[in-house]
KOLTI-865034 format. One line per field, with one value per residue: residue number from 1; residue in one letter; chain; x, y, z of N, C-alpha, C, O in turn. Coordinates in steps of 0.02 Angstrom, whole numbers, plus 50000, padded with zeros to 5 digits. Layout:
! KOLTI-865034
k (NUM, ...);
r (A, ...);
c (A, ...);
n.xx (X, ...);
n.yy (Y, ...);
n.zz (Z, ...);
ca.xx (X, ...);
ca.yy (Y, ...);
ca.zz (Z, ...);
c.xx (X, ...);
c.yy (Y, ...);
c.zz (Z, ...);
o.xx (X, ...);
o.yy (Y, ...);
o.zz (Z, ...);
//
This chain:
! KOLTI-865034
k (1, 2, 3, 4, 5, 6, 7, 8, 9, 10, 11, 12, 13, 14, 15, 16, 17, 18, 19, 20, 21, 22, 23, 24, 25, 26, 27, 28, 29, 30, 31, 32, 33, 34, 35, 36, 37, 38, 39, 40, 41, 42, 43, 44, 45, 46, 47, 48, 49, 50, 51, 52, 53, 54, 55, 56, 57, 58, 59, 60, 61, 62, 63, 64, 65, 66, 67, 68, 69, 70, 71, 72, 73, 74, 75, 76, 77, 78, 79, 80, 81, 82, 83, 84, 85, 86, 87, 88, 89, 90, 91, 92, 93, 94, 95, 96, 97, 98, 99, 100, 101, 102, 103, 104, 105, 106, 107, 108, 109, 110, 111, 112, 113, 114, 115, 116, 117, 118, 119, 120, 121, 122, 123, 124, 125, 126, 127, 128, 129, 130, 131, 132, 133, 134, 135, 136, 137, 138, 139, 140, 141, 142, 143, 144, 145, 146, 147, 148, 149, 150, 151, 152, 153, 154, 155, 156, 157, 158, 159, 160, 161, 162, 163, 164, 165, 166, 167, 168, 169, 170, 171, 172, 173, 174, 175, 176, 177, 178, 179, 180, 181, 182, 183, 184, 185, 186, 187, 188, 189, 190, 191, 192, 193, 194, 195, 196, 197, 198, 199, 200, 201, 202, 203, 204, 205, 206);
r (M, I, P, V, I, L, S, G, G, S, G, S, R, L, W, P, L, S, R, K, Q, Y, P, K, Q, F, L, A, L, T, G, S, D, S, M, F, Q, Q, T, I, K, R, L, S, F, A, G, M, E, A, P, V, L, V, C, N, K, E, H, R, F, I, I, Q, E, Q, L, S, T, Q, N, L, S, A, Q, S, I, L, L, G, P, F, G, R, N, T, A, P, A, V, A, I, A, A, M, K, L, V, A, E, G, R, D, E, L, L, L, V, L, P, A, D, H, V, L, D, D, Q, A, S, F, E, A, A, L, T, I, A, R, S, A, A, E, K, G, E, M, V, L, F, G, V, P, A, N, S, P, E, T, G, Y, G, Y, I, R, S, T, A, D, Q, S, L, P, Q, G, V, V, R, V, E, S, F, V, E, K, P, D, A, A, R, A, V, E, F, V, A, S, G, D, Y, F, W, N, S, G, M, F, M, F, R, A, S, R, Y, L, E);
c (A, A, A, A, A, A, A, A, A, A, A, A, A, A, A, A, A, A, A, A, A, A, A, A, A, A, A, A, A, A, A, A, A, A, A, A, A, A, A, A, A, A, A, A, A, A, A, A, A, A, A, A, A, A, A, A, A, A, A, A, A, A, A, A, A, A, A, A, A, A, A, A, A, A, A, A, A, A, A, A, A, A, A, A, A, A, A, A, A, A, A, A, A, A, A, A, A, A, A, A, A, A, A, A, A, A, A, A, A, A, A, A, A, A, A, A, A, A, A, A, A, A, A, A, A, A, A, A, A, A, A, A, A, A, A, A, A, A, A, A, A, A, A, A, A, A, A, A, A, A, A, A, A, A, A, A, A, A, A, A, A, A, A, A, A, A, A, A, A, A, A, A, A, A, A, A, A, A, A, A, A, A, A, A, A, A, A, A, A, A, A, A, A, A, A, A, A, A, A, A, A, A, A, A, A, A);
n.xx (49389, 49537, 49591, 49762, 49831, 49978, 50063, 50192, 50343, 50466, 50446, 50538, 50547, 50457, 50504, 50502, 50374, 50331, 50377, 50475, 50388, 50277, 50235, 50209, 50089, 49986, 49954, 49850, 49864, 49814, 49682, 49539, 49543, 49676, 49798, 49802, 49672, 49607, 49639, 49584, 49446, 49428, 49411, 49274, 49180, 49077, 49114, 49230, 49320, 49329, 49484, 49661, 49764, 49944, 50070, 50182, 50217, 50233, 50155, 50029, 49922, 49902, 49845, 49725, 49655, 49642, 49558, 49442, 49397, 49346, 49253, 49296, 49343, 49440, 49485, 49588, 49736, 49901, 50049, 50213, 50384, 50470, 50514, 50501, 50528, 50414, 50398, 50414, 50312, 50198, 50200, 50185, 50050, 49990, 50029, 49948, 49818, 49815, 49838, 49720, 49636, 49596, 49626, 49626, 49602, 49719, 49735, 49850, 49909, 49995, 49994, 50000, 49963, 49899, 49753, 49654, 49558, 49430, 49348, 49437, 49529, 49453, 49421, 49541, 49566, 49474, 49523, 49648, 49607, 49558, 49674, 49741, 49664, 49691, 49812, 49914, 50044, 50005, 50059, 50032, 50057, 50105, 50073, 50225, 50248, 50331, 50509, 50547, 50662, 50661, 50584, 50547, 50561, 50462, 50495, 50403, 50319, 50229, 50116, 50028, 49959, 49909, 49764, 49661, 49730, 49832, 50006, 50161, 50287, 50444, 50569, 50643, 50695, 50780, 50770, 50819, 50962, 50942, 50961, 50936, 50800, 50735, 50746, 50670, 50545, 50520, 50522, 50400, 50373, 50389, 50336, 50297, 50329, 50205, 50192, 50075, 49997, 49915, 49868, 49843, 49842, 49914, 49982, 50075, 50157, 50216);
n.yy (49635, 49717, 49878, 49932, 50073, 50158, 50289, 50365, 50433, 50558, 50675, 50723, 50722, 50804, 50924, 51096, 51094, 50984, 50930, 50868, 50888, 50902, 50792, 50727, 50643, 50711, 50832, 50914, 50864, 50815, 50854, 50923, 50850, 50790, 50664, 50571, 50581, 50544, 50413, 50354, 50362, 50292, 50171, 50147, 50034, 49890, 49761, 49816, 49869, 50002, 50092, 50033, 50156, 50185, 50292, 50429, 50501, 50631, 50677, 50677, 50774, 50831, 50717, 50696, 50808, 50812, 50696, 50739, 50857, 50797, 50711, 50584, 50426, 50310, 50151, 50130, 50217, 50207, 50259, 50299, 50316, 50374, 50373, 50218, 50082, 49988, 49854, 49846, 49930, 49873, 49751, 49792, 49833, 49713, 49636, 49694, 49668, 49535, 49501, 49551, 49451, 49456, 49398, 49440, 49470, 49580, 49728, 49813, 49975, 50123, 50288, 50383, 50373, 50389, 50343, 50315, 50235, 50173, 50056, 49960, 49941, 49884, 49768, 49703, 49686, 49586, 49483, 49461, 49433, 49301, 49219, 49263, 49213, 49087, 49072, 49133, 49268, 49421, 49538, 49685, 49722, 49835, 49846, 49849, 49970, 50057, 50098, 50145, 50206, 50233, 50160, 50012, 49842, 49695, 49531, 49410, 49244, 49124, 49016, 48885, 48832, 48947, 49061, 49114, 49253, 49281, 49288, 49213, 49288, 49294, 49359, 49516, 49674, 49812, 49975, 49985, 50015, 50103, 50037, 49900, 49915, 49939, 49812, 49737, 49786, 49744, 49602, 49572, 49510, 49578, 49680, 49847, 49876, 49906, 49933, 49895, 49776, 49611, 49502, 49373, 49426, 49343, 49261, 49353, 49376, 49258);
n.zz (50290, 50333, 50310, 50312, 50328, 50283, 50337, 50329, 50301, 50249, 50194, 50091, 49952, 49878, 49911, 49901, 49932, 50007, 50171, 50311, 50421, 50360, 50256, 50086, 50075, 50141, 50058, 49945, 49801, 49689, 49668, 49766, 49893, 50003, 49970, 50073, 50123, 50006, 49995, 50103, 50081, 49958, 50001, 50046, 50033, 50020, 50129, 50185, 50318, 50437, 50425, 50496, 50547, 50528, 50588, 50600, 50755, 50753, 50663, 50712, 50742, 50618, 50560, 50630, 50612, 50467, 50456, 50532, 50457, 50344, 50400, 50412, 50471, 50584, 50643, 50727, 50780, 50761, 50817, 50786, 50858, 50762, 50579, 50502, 50383, 50274, 50319, 50478, 50510, 50462, 50532, 50670, 50669, 50633, 50737, 50842, 50806, 50803, 50929, 50987, 50942, 50815, 50682, 50538, 50365, 50293, 50210, 50150, 50124, 50047, 50099, 49990, 49870, 49699, 49634, 49489, 49434, 49498, 49492, 49438, 49529, 49644, 49578, 49567, 49698, 49725, 49656, 49719, 49850, 49833, 49827, 49949, 50053, 50041, 50113, 50051, 50015, 49960, 49830, 49754, 49588, 49457, 49291, 49191, 49079, 49018, 49007, 49158, 49271, 49399, 49480, 49587, 49523, 49495, 49459, 49377, 49377, 49300, 49388, 49407, 49517, 49583, 49594, 49451, 49363, 49460, 49477, 49518, 49625, 49581, 49593, 49651, 49592, 49614, 49563, 49404, 49284, 49135, 49024, 49072, 49112, 48996, 48944, 49035, 49020, 48881, 48896, 48956, 49084, 49197, 49335, 49394, 49572, 49687, 49820, 49885, 49981, 50014, 50152, 50270, 50443, 50536, 50448, 50392, 50508, 50525);
ca.xx (49454, 49554, 49656, 49809, 49864, 50051, 50067, 50250, 50377, 50517, 50444, 50600, 50544, 50429, 50521, 50478, 50303, 50326, 50435, 50475, 50333, 50207, 50251, 50169, 50023, 49939, 49945, 49803, 49902, 49776, 49608, 49535, 49560, 49736, 49820, 49786, 49605, 49584, 49658, 49535, 49380, 49421, 49399, 49211, 49141, 49054, 49167, 49303, 49316, 49381, 49567, 49705, 49829, 50013, 50089, 50231, 50190, 50244, 50102, 49955, 49876, 49881, 49805, 49657, 49624, 49623, 49507, 49389, 49366, 49303, 49209, 49326, 49362, 49487, 49464, 49641, 49794, 49964, 50102, 50273, 50426, 50511, 50497, 50538, 50502, 50344, 50391, 50400, 50244, 50140, 50206, 50148, 49971, 49978, 50037, 49900, 49760, 49821, 49832, 49648, 49601, 49564, 49668, 49598, 49652, 49741, 49755, 49909, 49911, 50036, 49948, 50021, 49949, 49844, 49715, 49594, 49509, 49404, 49329, 49498, 49552, 49410, 49422, 49607, 49559, 49435, 49570, 49704, 49575, 49557, 49745, 49762, 49626, 49722, 49875, 49972, 50057, 49993, 50081, 49999, 50104, 50081, 50112, 50282, 50235, 50390, 50570, 50553, 50715, 50647, 50539, 50569, 50527, 50453, 50503, 50346, 50323, 50166, 50106, 49952, 49929, 49870, 49701, 49670, 49750, 49882, 50065, 50209, 50348, 50511, 50619, 50637, 50752, 50778, 50779, 50870, 50975, 50895, 50960, 50901, 50730, 50695, 50749, 50612, 50474, 50512, 50504, 50326, 50371, 50398, 50287, 50323, 50310, 50163, 50199, 50019, 49993, 49861, 49876, 49815, 49897, 49962, 50031, 50120, 50198, 50254);
ca.yy (49649, 49781, 49911, 49963, 50134, 50183, 50363, 50391, 50476, 50603, 50740, 50756, 50706, 50846, 50979, 51130, 51077, 50937, 50932, 50837, 50905, 50897, 50749, 50735, 50619, 50768, 50888, 50906, 50866, 50792, 50863, 50961, 50811, 50769, 50593, 50533, 50574, 50496, 50342, 50315, 50377, 50245, 50104, 50154, 49994, 49829, 49716, 49850, 49901, 50059, 50075, 50056, 50201, 50196, 50364, 50450, 50534, 50704, 50702, 50652, 50826, 50827, 50657, 50702, 50877, 50781, 50647, 50767, 50893, 50761, 50663, 50516, 50382, 50258, 50113, 50140, 50258, 50181, 50311, 50273, 50384, 50394, 50340, 50162, 50063, 49948, 49796, 49857, 49974, 49822, 49709, 49827, 49828, 49645, 49603, 49719, 49645, 49461, 49506, 49556, 49387, 49473, 49375, 49450, 49491, 49646, 49769, 49863, 50029, 50173, 50343, 50438, 50341, 50410, 50282, 50353, 50183, 50131, 49990, 49903, 49931, 49844, 49699, 49676, 49672, 49529, 49431, 49455, 49397, 49225, 49195, 49275, 49169, 49024, 49078, 49165, 49337, 49453, 49595, 49709, 49751, 49875, 49809, 49894, 49983, 50096, 50091, 50187, 50191, 50258, 50112, 49948, 49797, 49631, 49469, 49357, 49182, 49087, 48964, 48851, 48824, 49005, 49070, 49151, 49319, 49282, 49253, 49210, 49328, 49264, 49408, 49596, 49717, 49883, 50030, 49963, 50067, 50116, 49969, 49842, 49935, 49921, 49738, 49714, 49798, 49702, 49534, 49560, 49468, 49615, 49736, 49891, 49870, 49957, 49933, 49867, 49694, 49582, 49438, 49371, 49456, 49296, 49234, 49389, 49372, 49205);
ca.zz (50272, 50364, 50279, 50352, 50279, 50310, 50319, 50362, 50249, 50264, 50163, 50051, 49882, 49844, 49947, 49967, 49953, 50056, 50217, 50369, 50468, 50317, 50196, 50021, 50072, 50175, 50011, 49887, 49733, 49630, 49684, 49832, 49947, 50004, 49960, 50129, 50115, 49945, 50009, 50152, 50042, 49895, 50034, 50071, 50003, 50062, 50152, 50199, 50387, 50447, 50428, 50550, 50523, 50562, 50571, 50637, 50802, 50738, 50620, 50739, 50738, 50551, 50544, 50664, 50569, 50403, 50469, 50549, 50409, 50292, 50425, 50401, 50535, 50585, 50699, 50779, 50752, 50789, 50818, 50795, 50872, 50704, 50526, 50480, 50320, 50273, 50363, 50544, 50513, 50454, 50585, 50736, 50655, 50638, 50808, 50878, 50786, 50818, 51001, 50995, 50917, 50743, 50625, 50471, 50301, 50294, 50153, 50158, 50075, 50069, 50102, 49950, 49798, 49655, 49586, 49459, 49408, 49572, 49468, 49418, 49605, 49673, 49541, 49583, 49770, 49726, 49642, 49765, 49908, 49820, 49845, 50008, 50086, 50046, 50139, 50008, 50033, 49885, 49821, 49694, 49536, 49400, 49230, 49171, 49006, 48993, 49040, 49207, 49304, 49473, 49515, 49590, 49496, 49516, 49409, 49387, 49331, 49299, 49431, 49381, 49577, 49599, 49559, 49390, 49367, 49500, 49463, 49568, 49622, 49569, 49617, 49653, 49562, 49641, 49518, 49362, 49235, 49082, 48967, 49096, 49116, 48928, 48940, 49078, 48981, 48821, 48920, 48984, 49143, 49252, 49353, 49446, 49627, 49707, 49880, 49913, 49995, 50044, 50175, 50342, 50486, 50569, 50391, 50388, 50565, 50513);
c.xx (49464, 49604, 49700, 49848, 49929, 50064, 50130, 50279, 50408, 50506, 50497, 50585, 50509, 50448, 50520, 50405, 50284, 50385, 50425, 50414, 50265, 50228, 50193, 50100, 49962, 49936, 49890, 49833, 49870, 49699, 49599, 49544, 49649, 49751, 49788, 49710, 49576, 49590, 49597, 49465, 49372, 49407, 49327, 49171, 49120, 49110, 49232, 49279, 49353, 49456, 49601, 49766, 49894, 50046, 50148, 50197, 50190, 50186, 50024, 49901, 49852, 49834, 49733, 49627, 49603, 49564, 49431, 49353, 49324, 49263, 49228, 49337, 49413, 49475, 49530, 49701, 49853, 50009, 50165, 50330, 50465, 50494, 50532, 50510, 50438, 50351, 50383, 50332, 50197, 50146, 50178, 50072, 49956, 49978, 49980, 49838, 49756, 49808, 49754, 49604, 49565, 49611, 49634, 49641, 49660, 49766, 49810, 49917, 49958, 49982, 49953, 50011, 49890, 49813, 49653, 49540, 49477, 49384, 49376, 49527, 49526, 49417, 49488, 49601, 49534, 49481, 49624, 49672, 49572, 49618, 49753, 49723, 49657, 49795, 49933, 49974, 50047, 50024, 50051, 50050, 50076, 50114, 50171, 50279, 50287, 50454, 50582, 50615, 50708, 50605, 50573, 50533, 50510, 50452, 50456, 50360, 50260, 50170, 50038, 49922, 49883, 49812, 49719, 49686, 49806, 49941, 50115, 50266, 50411, 50568, 50608, 50696, 50740, 50800, 50841, 50903, 50934, 50896, 50925, 50820, 50699, 50700, 50685, 50549, 50465, 50500, 50427, 50322, 50380, 50344, 50324, 50296, 50270, 50173, 50133, 50022, 49930, 49875, 49848, 49867, 49940, 50020, 50086, 50178, 50236, 50317);
c.yy (49712, 49811, 49937, 50016, 50161, 50245, 50397, 50440, 50532, 50664, 50765, 50755, 50764, 50922, 51047, 51128, 51032, 50940, 50880, 50827, 50897, 50855, 50756, 50697, 50662, 50823, 50869, 50915, 50853, 50808, 50908, 50916, 50792, 50685, 50547, 50515, 50533, 50433, 50314, 50326, 50315, 50178, 50098, 50099, 49936, 49793, 49737, 49871, 49959, 50058, 50084, 50092, 50186, 50245, 50373, 50496, 50608, 50734, 50689, 50709, 50830, 50781, 50676, 50763, 50838, 50726, 50689, 50816, 50861, 50707, 50581, 50487, 50335, 50217, 50115, 50181, 50230, 50226, 50287, 50338, 50405, 50355, 50272, 50141, 50019, 49896, 49797, 49891, 49916, 49778, 49732, 49821, 49765, 49617, 49627, 49689, 49565, 49457, 49509, 49500, 49410, 49459, 49374, 49468, 49556, 49673, 49825, 49910, 50086, 50242, 50400, 50409, 50382, 50352, 50308, 50296, 50143, 50061, 49938, 49895, 49883, 49767, 49667, 49652, 49599, 49464, 49402, 49411, 49318, 49188, 49204, 49235, 49108, 49011, 49117, 49245, 49369, 49511, 49619, 49740, 49792, 49852, 49875, 49905, 50023, 50092, 50139, 50159, 50204, 50215, 50049, 49894, 49733, 49583, 49428, 49298, 49149, 49028, 48939, 48830, 48887, 49016, 49111, 49220, 49333, 49247, 49253, 49256, 49286, 49298, 49474, 49610, 49790, 49924, 50009, 50029, 50062, 50060, 49917, 49857, 49921, 49848, 49710, 49731, 49759, 49632, 49520, 49525, 49506, 49667, 49789, 49875, 49921, 49982, 49922, 49798, 49679, 49513, 49436, 49383, 49398, 49268, 49282, 49394, 49312, 49223);
c.zz (50303, 50337, 50329, 50306, 50323, 50283, 50355, 50309, 50279, 50233, 50118, 49981, 49840, 49870, 49892, 49983, 50001, 50108, 50268, 50411, 50425, 50254, 50146, 50032, 50099, 50124, 49971, 49822, 49667, 49619, 49738, 49887, 49945, 49988, 50001, 50130, 50065, 49962, 50052, 50110, 49990, 49939, 50066, 50027, 50039, 50077, 50181, 50263, 50378, 50452, 50492, 50510, 50569, 50542, 50617, 50684, 50792, 50695, 50641, 50730, 50666, 50531, 50562, 50626, 50490, 50398, 50478, 50494, 50354, 50322, 50407, 50462, 50529, 50648, 50752, 50727, 50789, 50777, 50837, 50821, 50816, 50649, 50518, 50416, 50324, 50322, 50434, 50558, 50512, 50516, 50651, 50736, 50655, 50699, 50858, 50863, 50800, 50891, 51024, 50977, 50845, 50697, 50558, 50415, 50311, 50223, 50162, 50110, 50089, 50061, 50039, 49883, 49769, 49619, 49553, 49437, 49463, 49546, 49467, 49492, 49640, 49642, 49561, 49657, 49768, 49702, 49689, 49827, 49899, 49824, 49923, 50062, 50082, 50076, 50100, 50034, 49965, 49886, 49754, 49654, 49483, 49344, 49199, 49096, 48982, 49036, 49093, 49248, 49390, 49505, 49527, 49556, 49520, 49459, 49424, 49344, 49346, 49350, 49430, 49461, 49616, 49568, 49497, 49403, 49419, 49472, 49518, 49560, 49621, 49603, 49616, 49619, 49571, 49587, 49463, 49319, 49182, 49029, 49007, 49104, 49049, 48912, 48977, 49048, 48921, 48839, 48935, 49046, 49198, 49273, 49393, 49519, 49662, 49780, 49918, 49916, 50015, 50080, 50243, 50388, 50525, 50505, 50395, 50446, 50563, 50476);
o.xx (49420, 49659, 49679, 49886, 49928, 50074, 50127, 50244, 50384, 50549, 50501, 50618, 50523, 50414, 50542, 50379, 50231, 50441, 50372, 50394, 50210, 50238, 50140, 50053, 49903, 49909, 49881, 49828, 49887, 49662, 49650, 49554, 49680, 49703, 49756, 49687, 49530, 49546, 49568, 49428, 49316, 49391, 49316, 49131, 49146, 49157, 49277, 49220, 49395, 49482, 49584, 49803, 49894, 50056, 50162, 50152, 50149, 50171, 49974, 49843, 49792, 49788, 49687, 49567, 49546, 49531, 49379, 49292, 49278, 49240, 49190, 49341, 49432, 49456, 49522, 49708, 49851, 50014, 50176, 50320, 50494, 50460, 50593, 50469, 50410, 50310, 50347, 50300, 50157, 50096, 50149, 50037, 49901, 49934, 49964, 49800, 49702, 49771, 49730, 49544, 49513, 49640, 49617, 49702, 49614, 49808, 49795, 49931, 49961, 49937, 49919, 50053, 49843, 49845, 49603, 49483, 49495, 49403, 49365, 49546, 49562, 49418, 49489, 49630, 49563, 49476, 49641, 49702, 49581, 49616, 49771, 49751, 49645, 49829, 49989, 49929, 50077, 50023, 50044, 50087, 50018, 50174, 50155, 50300, 50292, 50449, 50627, 50620, 50749, 50587, 50619, 50472, 50541, 50412, 50457, 50397, 50240, 50221, 49992, 49863, 49840, 49801, 49774, 49660, 49829, 49937, 50109, 50293, 50421, 50609, 50562, 50743, 50697, 50855, 50901, 50877, 50890, 50847, 50881, 50781, 50643, 50662, 50652, 50502, 50409, 50468, 50399, 50265, 50380, 50309, 50376, 50236, 50295, 50164, 50131, 50044, 49890, 49893, 49832, 49924, 49998, 50080, 50143, 50235, 50287, 50358);
o.yy (49756, 49784, 49961, 50003, 50179, 50258, 50442, 50480, 50556, 50707, 50825, 50796, 50775, 50971, 51034, 51153, 51035, 50954, 50849, 50772, 50887, 50886, 50784, 50717, 50653, 50873, 50809, 50967, 50872, 50784, 50933, 50947, 50781, 50648, 50498, 50459, 50494, 50394, 50261, 50277, 50291, 50129, 50054, 50121, 49929, 49794, 49699, 49891, 49972, 50016, 50125, 50072, 50178, 50250, 50334, 50532, 50644, 50793, 50689, 50696, 50832, 50795, 50674, 50759, 50843, 50716, 50679, 50816, 50889, 50661, 50534, 50525, 50317, 50244, 50104, 50179, 50232, 50240, 50259, 50397, 50459, 50304, 50270, 50179, 50016, 49894, 49753, 49880, 49910, 49770, 49691, 49809, 49753, 49578, 49593, 49683, 49536, 49413, 49475, 49499, 49384, 49506, 49323, 49478, 49590, 49645, 49881, 49891, 50101, 50243, 50451, 50421, 50405, 50317, 50323, 50313, 50085, 50011, 49882, 49840, 49841, 49717, 49606, 49600, 49556, 49407, 49343, 49363, 49278, 49126, 49157, 49224, 49072, 48960, 49128, 49276, 49346, 49543, 49581, 49782, 49780, 49838, 49934, 49864, 50025, 50082, 50179, 50098, 50184, 50232, 50028, 49898, 49713, 49592, 49403, 49294, 49148, 48994, 48973, 48813, 48882, 48985, 49138, 49248, 49390, 49190, 49295, 49267, 49245, 49268, 49495, 49570, 49823, 49908, 50016, 50085, 50018, 50040, 49887, 49810, 49895, 49823, 49666, 49692, 49738, 49598, 49466, 49509, 49477, 49694, 49775, 49862, 49977, 50040, 49937, 49762, 49723, 49466, 49488, 49361, 49410, 49258, 49261, 49413, 49309, 49179);
o.zz (50307, 50335, 50382, 50260, 50382, 50224, 50398, 50279, 50330, 50238, 50108, 49948, 49781, 49855, 49836, 50033, 50032, 50087, 50270, 50431, 50451, 50202, 50158, 49998, 50085, 50149, 49961, 49790, 49611, 49576, 49761, 49940, 49893, 50000, 49983, 50136, 50076, 49944, 50040, 50116, 49980, 49905, 50107, 49985, 50094, 50036, 50199, 50268, 50335, 50489, 50535, 50465, 50630, 50482, 50663, 50662, 50821, 50690, 50605, 50713, 50652, 50492, 50522, 50611, 50466, 50348, 50445, 50486, 50324, 50287, 50393, 50510, 50473, 50700, 50812, 50666, 50851, 50717, 50891, 50805, 50823, 50659, 50528, 50390, 50378, 50368, 50458, 50610, 50558, 50550, 50687, 50786, 50680, 50717, 50906, 50912, 50808, 50914, 51071, 50992, 50824, 50671, 50527, 50417, 50335, 50187, 50183, 50053, 50149, 50019, 50039, 49839, 49803, 49579, 49587, 49422, 49473, 49577, 49489, 49510, 49668, 49677, 49572, 49673, 49801, 49725, 49697, 49851, 49945, 49825, 49957, 50116, 50130, 50068, 50123, 50063, 49917, 49939, 49705, 49680, 49466, 49343, 49190, 49055, 48920, 49097, 49080, 49258, 49432, 49561, 49490, 49558, 49569, 49414, 49480, 49294, 49404, 49353, 49453, 49464, 49660, 49515, 49487, 49451, 49423, 49448, 49563, 49505, 49665, 49637, 49581, 49614, 49541, 49562, 49477, 49321, 49181, 48997, 48977, 49103, 49045, 48871, 48952, 49051, 48907, 48799, 48927, 49064, 49253, 49229, 49422, 49523, 49669, 49797, 49978, 49871, 50031, 50044, 50272, 50381, 50542, 50512, 50401, 50433, 50596, 50461);
//
C-alpha cells in the first residue's frame, strides 16, 4: 500500500502561527514533531511503503528540512505550482503511479491530522483494505458524537454486500447549521468527513 500525503494549505486558519509560506502542518502543535512529521511516522509498520508527497512548490525546502531532521524518507515528492483541492492532488499521484505500472492501493492522508490512537488507526486500515481490494473507494468517517457545525458530514446506510465494519456513503452534507447538526448526531447515521481515503489508483482515475 502506498500512502499519498497531501501537504497543501493556505496557512490562513491558524494565522499568525501559520501563514501562506508556513501552513499549519509544518508546526509542532501537539508535540515535538510537526503534524507533517507525525503523519509520516505513524505509517512505519509492515505493508506500508514510503509515502508519495504532494506539495506546493513554495514549500519544497520546508519539506526537505522536515524530512532530513527526523531521518524520514519519501519515495517521491510531487510539486504543484499552486494549491488545489484534494481531487487533482490525488489524481496526479495516481496518474504517476499507474504510468509506472504500479496500480496499487493508495492511502490518501492530509498532512495536518492528529491521531492519538495508533492501534485503532491500523485496525481501520485493515477493515478498509478488505473493501478497497474489491474495487470500492473507501472514505474514513469519524463518528459524529457532538453537533459540530465546522465539519463536513457523511450520511451512511447499511449495505450487506460490503465487508463487516464498512457502510455505504449515501450523501455528503457540508457544514450544517446547529439545528441540523443536532439532528445528525441524534440519528446515528452520520459521520464527520475525515478527508482520508483508500482505493486502487486505477479505480480512482476511472
